[in-house]
C-alpha positions in Angstrom: 12.0 -15.9 53.3 9.9 -12.9 52.2 12.7 -10.5 53.1 15.2 -12.6 51.1 12.9 -12.6 48.1 12.3 -8.8 48.3 16.1 -8.3 48.7 16.8 -10.3 45.5 14.0 -8.5 43.7 15.4 -5.1 44.7 18.9 -6.2 43.6 17.5 -7.2 40.2 15.6 -3.9 39.8 18.7 -2.0 40.7 20.8 -4.0 38.3 18.4 -3.4 35.4 17.7 0.3 36.3 20.1 1.7 33.7 18.6 -0.5 31.0 15.1 0.5 31.9 16.1 4.2 32.0 17.9 4.0 28.6 14.8 2.3 27.1 12.5 5.0 28.4 14.8 7.7 27.0 15.0 5.9 23.7 11.2 5.8 23.2 11.0 9.6 23.8 14.1 10.5 21.8 13.4 13.2 19.4 14.2 12.8 15.7 16.3 15.8 14.5 14.4 18.4 12.4 17.1 18.2 9.7 16.5 14.5 9.3 12.7 14.9 9.1 13.1 17.7 6.5 15.6 15.6 4.4 13.1 12.7 4.3 10.2 15.1 3.4 12.2 16.6 0.5 13.2 13.2 -0.9 9.6 12.0 -0.6 8.4 15.1 -2.4 10.9 14.6 -5.2 9.9 10.9 -5.5 6.2 12.0 -5.7 7.0 14.2 -8.7 8.8 11.4 -10.4 5.9 9.0 -9.7 3.5 11.5 -11.1 5.6 11.9 -14.3 5.8 8.1 -14.7 2.1 7.8 -14.2 1.4 10.5 -16.9 3.8 8.8 -19.3 2.2 5.4 -18.8 -1.3 7.0 -19.3 -0.2 8.4 -22.6 1.1 5.0 -23.7 -2.2 3.3 -22.7 -4.2 5.9 -24.6 -2.1 5.3 -27.7 -2.6 1.6 -27.5 -6.3 1.9 -26.8 -6.8 4.3 -29.8 -4.8 2.0 -32.1 -6.6 -1.2 -31.4 -10.3 -1.9 -30.6 -12.4 -4.7 -29.3 -11.1 -6.9 -26.6 -8.0 -4.7 -26.2 -10.3 -2.1 -24.7 -10.8 -4.4 -21.7 -7.0 -5.0 -21.5 -6.5 -1.2 -21.6 -9.0 -0.8 -18.8 -7.2 -3.5 -16.8 -3.8 -1.8 -17.5 -5.2 1.6 -16.6 -6.6 0.2 -13.3 -3.3 -1.5 -12.5 -1.4 1.8 -13.2 -3.8 3.8 -11.1 -3.5 1.3 -8.3 0.3 1.5 -8.5 0.2 5.3 -8.5 -2.2 5.3 -5.5 0.1 2.9 -3.7 3.1 5.2 -4.5 1.2 8.2 -3.3 0.1 6.4 -0.1 3.7 5.3 0.5 5.1 8.8 0.2 2.3 10.3 2.3 3.3 7.7 4.9 6.9 8.7 4.7 5.8 12.3 5.2 3.8 11.3 8.3 6.7 9.2 9.6 9.1 12.0 9.1 7.0 14.3 11.2 7.1 11.8 14.1 8.9 13.3 17.1 9.4 10.0 18.9 9.8 6.4 18.1 6.6 5.5 19.8 4.7 8.1 17.7 6.4 6.6 14.6 5.4 3.1 15.6 1.7 4.3 16.0 1.8 6.0 12.6 3.3 2.9 10.9 0.6 0.7 12.5 -2.1 2.9 11.2 -0.6 3.0 7.8 -0.3 -0.8 7.7 -3.9 -1.3 8.7 -5.1 1.2 6.1 -3.0 -0.5 3.3 -4.5 -3.9 4.4 -8.0 -2.5 4.0 -7.2 -1.2 0.5 -5.8 -4.5 -0.5 -8.9 -6.4 0.6 -11.1 -3.9 -1.2 -9.1 -4.3 -4.4 -9.2 -8.1 -4.1 -13.0 -8.0 -3.8 -13.3 -5.6 -6.8 -11.0 -7.8 -8.9 -13.0 -10.9 -8.1 -16.2 -9.1 -9.1 -14.7 -7.8 -12.3 -13.2 -11.2 -13.3 -16.5 -12.9 -12.5 -18.4 -10.4 -14.7 -15.9 -10.9 -17.6 -16.2 -14.7 -17.3 -20.0 -14.6 -17.2 -20.1 -12.3 -20.2 -17.6 -14.4 -22.1 -19.5 -17.6 -21.4 -22.8 -15.9 -22.6 -21.1 -14.8 -25.8 -19.6 -18.2 -26.4 -23.0 -19.8 -25.7 -24.7 -17.3 -28.2 -22.1 -18.1 -30.8 -22.5 -21.8 -30.3 -26.2 -21.5 -30.6 -25.8 -19.6 -33.9 -23.4 -22.2 -35.3 -25.7 -25.0 -34.1 -28.8 -23.5 -35.6 -27.2 -23.0 -39.0 -26.1 -26.6 -39.2 -29.4 -28.1 -38.1 
């Protein structure tokens, strides 16, 4: 019985040997230098375009902030923070593309992608916390201002 089981197991191993060998070669397959360079050049060009777009949006926000005062200042801060977050995300994306383009095997590329995904997740959690704190502060200040205004109105009518 054991001999028959070993025989069947050996036959299965032999049958799948080409697949196993192909998979092993695929994992260690090198990405051509020309392909990596092409991706790097495209990422660099996209970085420049993202920086130009960021600079343009910053000019627009400054013009809006200068033209209008008061509560719009908070909106401008929010807009600026969103723009900066988008720019940082774009920079991180292109930096990730650069890192992936330098991967010499699929397993190295997978590891780089895993590290990038984990880092982006940490950034998103950090931003969510900061946003919650900021909104909480705004609501608290808004409630205090409303309460102060209500007190002023009530004291004048009493």
